[in-house]
C-alpha positions in Angstrom: -44.8 25.5 28.9 -46.1 22.6 31.6 -43.5 20.1 32.2 -40.2 19.9 33.8 -38.5 19.1 30.5 -35.6 17.9 28.2 -35.1 21.5 26.7 -32.1 23.7 27.8 -35.0 25.7 29.3 -35.2 27.3 32.4 -36.8 25.6 34.3 -37.0 22.1 33.0 -35.9 19.6 35.2 -34.2 22.0 38.1 -36.8 20.8 40.7 -37.6 17.6 40.8 -41.0 16.8 39.6 -43.1 19.1 37.3 -45.4 20.9 39.3 -48.6 22.5 37.2 -47.6 25.4 36.0 -47.4 28.8 38.0 -48.6 31.5 36.2 -46.5 32.7 33.8 -43.5 31.1 32.8 -42.5 27.9 32.6 -41.1 27.3 29.9 -42.1 25.7 29.8 -43.8 26.4 27.1 -42.6 29.9 26.6 -40.4 31.9 25.4 -41.4 32.6 21.7 -44.4 31.9 20.2 -44.5 28.3 19.9 -46.0 25.6 21.6 -43.8 22.5 22.8 -44.1 19.3 20.0 -45.8 17.0 22.0 -43.6 14.4 21.5 -40.4 16.2 22.5 -40.4 16.0 26.1 -39.1 19.6 26.2 -41.0 22.6 27.8 -40.0 25.2 25.2 -41.8 26.5 22.1 -41.4 24.5 19.5 -44.3 24.9 16.7 -45.2 28.8 16.3 -48.3 28.3 19.2 -46.4 28.3 22.1 -48.6 27.1 24.7 -48.6 27.3 28.3 -45.3 28.3 29.8 -43.8 30.5 31.8 -40.6 31.2 30.8 -38.7 31.3 34.5 -37.0 29.0 36.0 -38.7 29.8 39.3 -41.8 28.3 37.6 -40.4 24.8 36.6 -39.9 24.5 40.1 -43.1 23.9 40.7 -43.5 26.7 43.0 -47.1 27.9 42.2 -48.7 24.3 42.6 -49.6 24.1 46.7 -48.1 20.7 47.0 -45.3 21.1 45.6 -45.0 24.7 46.5 -41.1 24.4 47.2 -39.2 27.6 46.5 -36.7 28.4 49.2 -34.8 26.7 50.8 -36.1 25.9 54.7 -34.4 22.9 56.3 -36.7 20.9 58.4 -34.9 22.0 61.5 -36.2 25.2 61.0 -38.5 26.7 63.5 -41.5 27.0 61.8 -44.2 29.4 62.1 -47.4 28.4 62.6 -48.8 31.3 60.6 -47.8 34.0 58.4 -49.7 36.6 59.8 -47.0 37.3 62.5 -44.6 38.3 59.8 -44.4 42.3 58.6 -47.5 43.8 59.2 -46.1 45.9 55.7 -45.4 43.3 53.2 -48.7 43.2 50.9 -47.9 39.6 49.9 -47.7 38.2 53.4 -51.7 40.2 54.1 -55.1 38.8 53.6 -55.8 39.5 50.1 -59.9 39.5 50.8 -60.2 43.1 50.3 -58.8 42.7 46.6 -61.5 42.2 44.1 -61.5 38.0 43.8 -58.6 38.1 46.6 -56.7 39.4 43.0 -53.0 40.1 44.5 -52.3 43.5 45.5 -50.2 44.5 42.7 -50.1 47.9 43.0 -48.7 47.7 46.5 -46.6 44.9 45.4 -42.3 45.7 44.7 -39.4 43.2 44.1 -38.3 43.8 47.4 -41.3 42.0 49.1 -40.7 38.6 47.7 -37.8 37.6 50.0 -39.0 38.1 53.0 -42.7 36.9 51.8 -40.7 33.5 50.6 -39.3 33.2 54.2 -42.4 33.3 56.2 -44.4 31.2 53.4 -41.6 28.4 53.1 -41.8 28.4 57.5 -45.3 27.8 57.2 -45.0 25.3 54.6 -42.9 23.5 56.9 -45.3 23.9 59.7 -48.4 22.3 57.3 -45.6 19.6 56.7 -44.3 18.9 60.4 -48.2 18.6 61.4 -48.8 15.7 59.2 -45.6 14.0 60.5 -46.0 14.5 64.4 -49.7 13.9 63.7 -49.6 10.5 66.2 -52.7 8.6 64.8 -52.5 5.9 61.7 -51.5 7.8 58.7 -54.6 7.8 56.2 -56.0 9.4 53.1 -57.4 12.1 54.8 -54.3 13.0 57.4 -51.8 12.8 55.2 -52.5 12.8 51.3 -55.0 15.1 51.2 -53.7 17.4 54.0 -50.6 17.4 51.7 -52.4 18.4 48.4 -53.2 21.5 50.6 -50.3 22.4 52.7 -48.4 25.8 52.2 -51.1 27.8 50.8 -49.5 30.6 51.1 -46.7 30.1 49.7 -48.6 28.8 46.5 -49.9 32.4 46.3 -46.9 34.1 46.8 -45.3 31.6 44.0 -47.9 32.3 41.9 -47.8 36.1 41.9 -43.3 35.8 41.9 -43.8 33.6 38.3 -46.2 35.4 36.6 -44.3 38.6 37.3 -41.0 37.0 36.2 -42.4 36.5 32.8 -44.7 39.0 32.1 -43.0 41.7 33.8 -39.0 40.9 34.9 -37.7 44.1 35.6 -34.0 44.3 36.4 -35.0 44.6 40.2 -36.8 41.0 39.9 -34.3 39.5 38.1 -32.0 40.5 41.1 -34.7 39.1 43.4 -35.0 36.1 41.1 -31.4 35.0 40.8 -30.7 35.2 44.6 -33.8 33.3 45.4 -34.2 31.0 42.7 -31.4 28.2 44.7 -32.6 29.1 47.6 -36.1 27.8 46.4 -34.9 25.1 44.9 -33.6 23.9 48.5 -36.4 24.8 50.3 -38.3 21.8 47.7 -35.7 19.3 48.6 -36.3 19.9 52.2 -40.3 19.5 51.5 -39.7 16.1 49.9 -36.9 15.3 52.4 -38.7 16.3 55.9 -38.5 12.9 58.0 -41.2 10.9 58.6 -42.6 12.4 55.6 -42.2 10.1 52.8 -42.6 7.2 55.2 -46.5 8.3 56.0 -46.6 8.8 52.3 -45.3 5.3 51.2 -48.0 4.0 54.3 -51.0 5.4 52.5 -49.6 4.7 48.7 -48.6 0.9 50.0 -51.6 0.4 52.3 -55.1 -0.9 51.5 -57.1 1.8 48.9 -60.6 -0.1 49.1 -62.9 3.0 50.3 -60.8 5.6 48.1 -62.4 6.7 45.0 -60.7 6.8 41.7 -59.5 10.2 42.2 -58.3 9.8 45.8 -56.2 6.8 43.9 -55.1 8.9 41.6 -53.5 11.6 43.5 -51.7 8.6 45.9 -49.9 7.2 43.2 -49.1 11.1 41.4 -47.8 12.5 44.9 -46.0 8.9 45.8 -43.9 9.5 42.2 -43.2 13.1 43.2 -41.5 11.9 46.1 -40.0 9.5 44.1 -38.8 11.6 41.3 -37.6 14.2 43.9 -35.6 11.5 45.6 -37.1 11.1 48.8 -36.1 7.5 48.8 -32.3 8.3 48.8 -30.1 8.2 51.7 -28.9 11.0 53.4 -25.7 11.6 51.9 -27.0 11.4 48.3 -29.9 13.6 49.5 -27.5 16.7 50.3 -25.5 16.3 47.0 -28.7 15.9 45.2 -30.2 19.0 46.5 -27.1 21.1 46.0 -27.2 19.7 42.4 -30.9 20.6 42.1 -29.6 24.1 43.1 -27.0 24.4 40.7 -29.6 23.6 38.2 -32.4 25.8 39.0 -29.4 29.0 39.2 -28.1 28.2 35.5 -31.5 27.9 34.1 -32.6 31.1 35.2 -29.4 32.7 34.2 -30.2 30.9 31.0 -33.5 32.2 30.2 -32.4 35.6 31.8 -29.6 35.7 29.0 -32.4 34.9 26.6 -35.0 38.0 27.7 -31.9 40.2 27.7 -30.7 40.3 24.3 -34.9 40.2 23.0 -35.0 43.3 24.9 -31.9 45.4 24.4 -30.7 44.4 20.5 -32.7 46.9 17.8 -32.2 47.6 14.7 -33.1 51.0 14.1 -34.5 52.2 10.5 -35.7 54.9 8.4 -39.2 54.5 6.8 -37.4 53.8 3.5 -35.6 50.7 5.2 -39.0 49.1 5.4 -39.9 48.9 1.9 -42.5 46.0 1.6 -43.8 45.8 5.0 -47.4 46.6 5.3 -48.9 49.3 7.5 -49.4 47.0 10.1 -45.5 46.6 10.5 -44.6 49.8 9.7 -46.7 51.4 12.8 -45.5 48.3 15.1 -42.1 48.9 14.7 -42.8 52.9 14.8 -44.2 51.9 18.1 -41.0 50.0 19.3 -39.3 53.5 18.4 -41.1 55.6 21.0 -41.2 52.8 23.5 -37.6 53.2 23.0 -37.2 57.2 22.9 -35.9 57.0 19.5 -35.7 59.8 17.4 -39.4 60.9 14.9 -38.2 59.6 11.9 -37.1 56.2 13.2 -38.2 53.0 13.4 -37.2 49.6 15.5 -37.2 46.0 14.6 -36.6 44.0 17.9 -35.9 40.6 18.4 -39.3 40.2 19.8 -40.6 37.4 17.3 -43.8 39.7 16.6 -41.7 42.2 14.9 -38.6 40.2 13.8 -40.9 37.3 12.5 -42.8 39.9 10.0 -39.6 41.9 8.8 -37.8 38.6 7.5 -41.6 37.7 6.2 -42.1 41.0 4.3 -39.2 43.1 3.7 -37.2 43.8 0.1 -34.1 44.5 1.7 -32.3 41.3 1.4 -29.2 43.0 3.7 -31.8 43.9 6.5 -33.2 40.7 7.0 -30.0 38.8 7.0 -29.0 41.0 10.1 -31.9 40.6 11.4 -32.1 37.0 11.0 -28.6 36.5 12.3 -29.6 38.7 15.4 -32.8 36.5 16.1 -31.1 33.1 15.6 -28.2 33.8 17.7 -30.1 34.6 20.7 -28.3 33.7 23.9 -24.8 34.0 22.0 -25.1 37.7 21.3 -22.6 38.9 23.6 -19.8 37.0 25.6 -21.2 38.4 28.6 -24.2 36.1 28.3 -23.0 33.0 26.7 -25.5 30.8 26.9 -24.1 27.6 24.7 -21.3 27.5 28.0 -24.7 27.5 30.3 -26.3 24.5 28.4 -23.6 22.9 28.5 -23.2 22.8 31.8 -26.7 22.5 31.9 -26.3 18.8 30.3 -23.7 17.6 32.3 -26.1 18.5 35.5 -29.1 16.6 34.3 -26.8 13.4 33.0 -25.9 13.0 36.9 -29.1 13.9 38.3 -30.3 11.0 35.6 -27.8 8.5 37.2 -29.0 9.6 40.9 -32.2 7.4 39.6 -30.3 5.2 37.9 -31.4 5.9 34.4 -28.1 6.0 32.0 -29.9 9.3 30.4 -31.7 12.1 30.6 -34.5 11.4 28.3 -34.7 8.2 30.0 -35.2 9.9 33.2 -37.8 12.7 32.0 -39.4 10.0 29.6 -40.4 7.6 32.3 -43.6 9.8 33.7 -44.7 11.0 29.9 -47.2 8.7 27.9 -44.6 7.8 25.5 -42.5 6.6 28.4 -39.0 5.8 26.7 -36.9 8.0 24.2 -37.0 5.4 21.4 -40.8 5.6 21.4 -40.3 9.8 20.8 -37.8 9.4 18.1 -39.4 6.8 16.0 -42.0 8.7 15.8 -39.8 12.4 15.3 -37.8 10.5 12.6 -41.0 9.2 10.9 -42.5 13.0 10.7 -38.8 14.3 10.0 -38.4 11.8 7.0 -41.8 12.8 5.2 -41.1 16.6 5.7 -37.9 17.0 4.6 -39.5 15.7 1.1 -41.7 18.7 1.5 -39.6 20.7 2.6 -36.8 20.2 -0.7 -39.8 20.1 -2.9 -40.7 24.1 -1.5 -37.1 25.1 -1.7 -37.3 24.3 -5.4 -40.5 26.1 -6.0 -38.9 28.9 -4.2 -35.4 29.3 -6.5 -37.9 28.2 -9.4 -39.9 31.6 -8.7 -36.6 33.5 -8.4 -35.2 32.0 -11.6 -38.4 33.3 -13.5 -38.5 36.8 -11.8 -34.9 37.6 -13.1 -33.1 37.7 -9.7 -29.5 36.5 -8.6 -29.3 35.3 -5.2 -25.8 35.0 -3.9 -25.6 31.6 -2.4 -28.9 30.5 -3.4 -31.9 30.4 -0.8 -30.8 31.3 2.6 -33.1 31.3 5.7 -33.2 35.0 5.8 -35.2 34.4 1.9 -37.5 31.9 2.7 -40.2 33.4 4.4 -40.0 36.5 1.7 -40.0 34.5 -0.9 -42.6 31.4 0.4 -45.0 34.4 0.5 -44.2 35.6 -3.0 -45.3 31.9 -3.7 -48.0 31.4 -2.3 -49.3 35.3 -3.8 -48.9 33.7 -7.0 -49.7 30.0 -6.4 -52.9 30.8 -5.0 -53.3 34.3 -4.8 -53.3 35.1 -1.1 -51.6 37.5 0.5 -51.9 37.6 4.4 -51.8 41.7 4.3 -55.2 41.4 2.7 -56.4 38.9 5.2 -55.3 41.0 8.7 -57.8 44.1 8.5 -60.5 41.3 8.9 -58.9 39.9 11.4 -58.3 42.4 14.7 -57.7 41.3 18.2 -61.1 42.9 19.5 -63.0 40.5 16.4 -60.9 37.6 17.0 -61.8 38.1 21.0 -65.0 38.2 20.1 -65.0 35.1 18.3 -63.2 33.7 20.8 -65.6 34.9 23.5 -68.1 33.6 21.4 -67.1 30.3 20.7 -66.4 29.8 24.6 -70.1 30.7 25.2 -71.6 28.7 22.8 -69.6 25.1 23.4 -69.5 25.6 27.2 -71.9 28.1 28.4 -69.6 31.1 29.2 -70.3 34.5 29.5 -67.1 37.2 30.0 -67.9 40.5 31.7 -64.8 42.6 30.9 -64.1 44.6 34.4 -62.4 48.0 33.3 -61.7 49.2 37.2 -59.3 46.7 37.7 -56.0 47.4 37.9 -53.4 44.6 37.6 -49.6 45.1 36.4 -49.8 46.9 33.4 -52.3 48.9 31.6 -52.3 46.9 28.5 -53.5 43.9 30.7 -57.8 43.0 30.7 -59.9 41.3 33.4 -62.8 39.2 33.1 -65.3 37.6 35.2 -66.0 34.3 33.7 -69.8 33.5 34.2 -72.3 30.6 33.5 -75.9 29.7 34.0 -76.9 26.9 36.1 -79.7 25.1 34.6 -81.9 26.5 38.0 -81.0 30.0 36.8 -78.5 31.0 39.3 -75.4 32.8 38.0 -72.2 31.4 39.3 -68.4 32.8 38.8 -66.7 30.2 36.8 -63.1 31.8 36.8 -61.3 35.1 36.1 -59.6 35.7 32.6 -56.6 37.8 32.4 -55.7 38.7 28.9 -52.4 39.7 28.5 -51.4 40.3 24.6 -48.6 42.5 23.9 -45.2 42.5 23.2 -43.3 44.9 25.8 -40.2 45.1 27.4 -39.4 42.8 30.5 -41.8 40.1 29.3 -40.9 37.0 27.8 -41.8 35.9 24.2 -43.9 33.6 23.2 -47.5 32.5 24.0 -48.6 30.7 27.0 -51.5 29.9 29.8 -50.8 30.2 33.3 -52.1 30.6 36.6 -52.7 32.8 39.7 -54.6 30.5 41.4 -55.4 27.0 40.5 -58.7 25.4 40.7 -59.7 23.6 43.9 -62.0 21.9 46.4 -59.5 21.2 48.7 -59.2 24.0 51.0 -57.6 25.1 54.4 -60.1 25.1 56.8 -61.4 28.5 57.2 -60.6 29.6 54.0 -62.7 31.9 51.6 -64.7 30.0 48.9 -63.2 32.7 46.4 -59.8 30.6 46.6 -61.3 27.8 44.7 -62.3 30.1 41.8 -59.3 30.1 39.3 -57.6 33.1 38.0 -56.4 32.0 34.7 -54.0 34.3 32.5 -53.4 34.1 28.5 -49.8 35.3 27.6 -49.7 36.7 23.7 -47.0 39.2 22.4 -48.6 40.2 19.1 -47.1 43.5 18.1 -49.3 46.7 19.1 -49.3 50.0 16.8 -50.8 53.4 17.2 -53.9 51.7 15.8 -56.1 48.6 15.7 -53.5 45.2 16.4 -54.4 43.2 13.6 -53.5 40.0 13.6 -52.2 37.1 11.4 -54.1 33.9 10.9 -51.2 32.6 12.8 -51.5 34.9 16.1 -55.6 34.3 15.8 -55.1 30.8 15.7 -52.6 31.5 18.4 -55.3 33.3 20.6 -57.7 30.5 20.1 -54.8 27.7 20.9 -54.0 29.5 24.6 -57.7 29.9 25.2 -57.9 26.0 24.7 -55.5 26.0 27.7 -57.3 28.8 29.5 -60.5 26.6 29.1 -58.5 23.8 31.2 -57.8 25.6 33.7 -61.4 27.7 34.3 -63.5 24.2 33.8 -61.4 22.4 36.2 -63.4 20.3 38.4 -61.0 18.6 40.7 -61.2 17.7 44.1 -56.9 18.1 44.7 -55.0 20.7 43.5 -52.0 18.2 42.5 -54.5 17.0 39.4 -56.8 20.0 38.7 -56.0 22.2 36.0 -53.0 21.6 33.5 -51.8 18.9 36.2 -52.1 16.1 33.2 -49.3 14.5 31.6 -46.6 16.9 29.3 -47.7 14.9 26.2 -51.2 15.2 27.2 -51.7 18.6 28.5 -51.6 19.9 24.5 -55.1 18.4 23.9 -57.3 21.0 24.5 -55.6 23.6 23.1 -55.0 21.5 19.7 -59.0 21.2 19.8 -59.8 24.7 20.2 -57.3 26.3 18.1 -59.2 24.3 15.1 -63.2 26.5 16.1 -60.8 29.4 14.9 -61.1 28.2 11.4 -64.7 26.7 11.1 -66.1 28.7 8.4 -69.0 30.0 10.6 -66.6 31.7 12.7 -64.9 33.0 11.0 -68.1 34.8 8.4 -69.7 35.8 11.5 -66.8 37.6 13.1 -63.8 37.8 10.6 -65.2 41.8 9.5 -62.9 45.0 8.5 -61.6 46.3 11.4 -62.6 49.8 9.8 -65.7 49.2 7.4 -67.4 46.4 9.2 -67.6 44.0 6.3 -67.5 40.6 6.1 -64.6 38.7 5.0 -65.2 37.8 1.0 -66.0 34.3 0.7 -63.8 34.4 -2.4 -61.0 35.8 0.6 -61.7 32.6 2.4 -61.2 30.1 -0.3 -58.1 31.3 -1.0 -57.5 31.2 2.4 -58.2 27.4 3.0 -56.0 26.7 -0.6 -53.4 28.5 0.5 -52.9 27.0 4.3 -51.3 23.8 3.6 -48.6 25.9 1.9 -45.1 25.7 3.2 -45.8 22.9 6.1 -42.7 21.3 5.0 -40.8 24.3 6.1 -42.8 24.7 9.5 -42.5 21.0 10.3 -38.9 20.8 9.8 -38.3 24.3 11.7 -40.2 22.8 14.6 -39.1 19.2 14.3 -35.5 19.6 14.1 -35.7 21.5 17.4 -37.6 18.1 19.0 -34.8 16.1 17.4 -31.6 18.2 18.7 -33.4 18.2 21.9 -33.6 14.3 22.3 -30.0 14.0 20.8 -28.5 16.1 23.8 -30.6 14.5 26.3 -30.0 10.9 25.1 -25.9 11.3 25.7 -25.0 8.9 28.4 -22.1 11.5 29.2 -20.2 14.7 27.9 -16.4 14.1 27.8 -14.2 17.2 29.0 -14.1 19.4 26.2 -17.5 18.6 24.5 -18.6 20.9 22.2 -22.7 21.9 21.6 -21.6 24.1 18.6 -19.9 21.5 17.0 -22.8 18.6 18.2 -25.5 20.8 16.8 -23.3 21.0 13.4 -23.0 17.5 13.2 -26.5 16.2 14.3 -27.9 18.6 11.7 -25.5 16.6 8.8 -26.9 13.3 10.0 -30.3 14.4 9.9 -30.1 16.1 6.7 -31.2 19.4 7.5 -32.5 20.9 4.5 -30.6 24.1 2.9 -31.9 27.2 3.9 -33.7 26.3 6.9 -32.2 26.0 10.6 -34.3 25.0 13.6 -36.8 27.4 14.7 -34.9 27.4 18.7 -31.3 26.9 18.6 -29.7 25.2 21.7 -28.1 28.8 23.1 -31.7 30.1 23.3 -34.4 27.0 23.5 -36.3 27.2 26.6 
């Protein structure tokens, strides 16, 4: 996830403007496997292909982008350090990374306790950079103010990027403690950077002054940075700034706690089964359940289904045991409210109230109106018009699909108490699809091994953009399952150029956020600090998935494979960025535009030329049969009413919650959810893909 959105996600809106998503977390676009609906203004996954998100509150605090690296509170009066080099020599985050290949972070040396000191030093250096802009006695110019602001805080950006990625990909209990402690501090630092006396005045002088000599890119940068300051409250008076800073800090803490609760539920909840309980499940799921049991030190004859989407969704699709499907579904749908000590309903309610207050600071009636100001949609009404149009059409399709499922059940002689329920839909839809189209996903998966799909992605990348991927098996990152590649291209003069470093983190595991997202350890820029190593201009891009890892080759569903291509589209957005300034590079675009590159890339996977060349049986090497491709194509639109209802209902609920002007004492989020779904006419047997207690 890339935006500061409307969803109850950890990062959304805690810190003023949405920053380019740090490496791994962002909601934004993170947390279950789905990407944010382009019209929902939220940062959480709606559709089954999540997208760029991160999942941690920090990320939404804009901690990675240099121009908004605001992760901690360093008051403007804090003595500024002119260099971070004077701090602890033992802290790897504060040392030069030039000895590391490509100046990658020194993962093997970094421990959670290093971050607090590193953040403090990084923030002090950031404030020093900004004060140098303020103290410059010369006339404010683009170069002396705006360009200098864009490259300020480079060390803090690097530290923040590592932290943001780890809090999504390896958020251990120790790191969570650091996260909880630092998030409000970092939020206040963010405010302090925008409120630094004299800085906004200089930004404003360039913004309102003559711009005849600026390039279109520079002109855009001036506008975007000025808007960042405005939306951060830089124009408020002193007392209002203080109140606003406290409000954002509280939001940062709440959204972080919200995200951590969801992650903890997904990590800790498990259904322990015997092999006989997995009747109907394909071998790939049985192997993944066994691997999950091994990872959790279970007995040799035990299998585990967790609340990771890569396990629970296939279980709901294939398990013959209706009672077990119901148990799994009930736990999965109540993430964030499974345990009284992790009550996200109460947290979400407070977040809603604070967001409404935040909007009022800016003269907006609702938080939805405030968020839409910096979106292509511009107004909540425009968003709702589109969503409701989609919704009504989707309801018709979903109701027809349910009737087909009920007819199948009746003709098969089965009797379902209560009719088709949410824990039944996927199971019977699979059977109806098989009967109608003679298509079985289990027959397709052997042709879609992770290795083959990755090979296909690299091949498409090469044909479209001339990129080559060279695997570096000698590099160790933060987990053994993570692969690293040099991304290279041959220029017209024959020169071999390093374009980017690509990190592929594909498997679900404990302490990793659910979903799929693209993130960055280093964003592309040409606006480097004086004396910086040119390697700092080369982006380090990470694609993150949550495929279930078994004991053998990892076999993907068609949707999994499409997700890999989808996130690869975001990855190309970062790798092929050619901007001069950090604020405008990579995925730093309007949130409801950011999905375009990923949408385009994912469609390449289903091209017949790609499938015929790379969809080959993982054991025999046999090319995927043409008739199987034909059946896949015919079945592709099946059950789309259900899927559209699942994710569009989330966007509609998100908008409805954030279009309220106030939340009276005793506001009941659960009651609101029930009433709104009733008003919408939610089709029987379907629920929102992400309910308010875990929507991030």
